[in-house]
C-alpha angles and dihedrals in degrees: 000000000000127000103216117196137159095201130023117229100192121104122262118257101189094147106133131174093216140058126231094251090053095073117003101074090094098032116123114233111259090234139351102207144037110270113225090197140043113288145160127249116213106221097154100090120126089259087059093050089052099045121035089183090062092049092052094046089050093046087054090049091050095052085047091054094052117097120233114272091036139088137224123212108216105206108198136194119261094228091068092063126229111345091226087068094061118351106060095053091046090052095047091046091053100033105033134278097263092070112154103221138151133189105237107182150300112271122232087249092059095256122120134230121221116181117210117194114209 
C-alpha cells in the first residue's frame, strides 16, 4: 500500500515554464504556524499547477512548520507529475539528505500524497 523510502532514486525533472515571480505574488502561504500534530498541506491549487517552483517552496515551508515527532502529508497537484521526479530531491537538497519520506498514494483527483516525518 505504501512505498516507503528514505531516498528517491529517480531523476530530477525540474524543468518549468514559469518563474517564481510569475505566479506566486497572490499565493496564500501554505501555513502560518508550527503544527504540533500531524497535518496535511494542500499544494494542489491552480497556482501550484501553474508553478512547480511555488509548490516546492511551499512543501519546504510545510516541512519546516511541522514539529518534531509528527508528519506532514504533502498533497500535490497532478499536473506536476509524480513527486518522486521533482519534489523529493528538492526537499532533501534544502532540508538534508536524511529525509524520512514515503509516497502514500495518488488521489482520485490525480494529485499525489507524500508523507514526510519530522
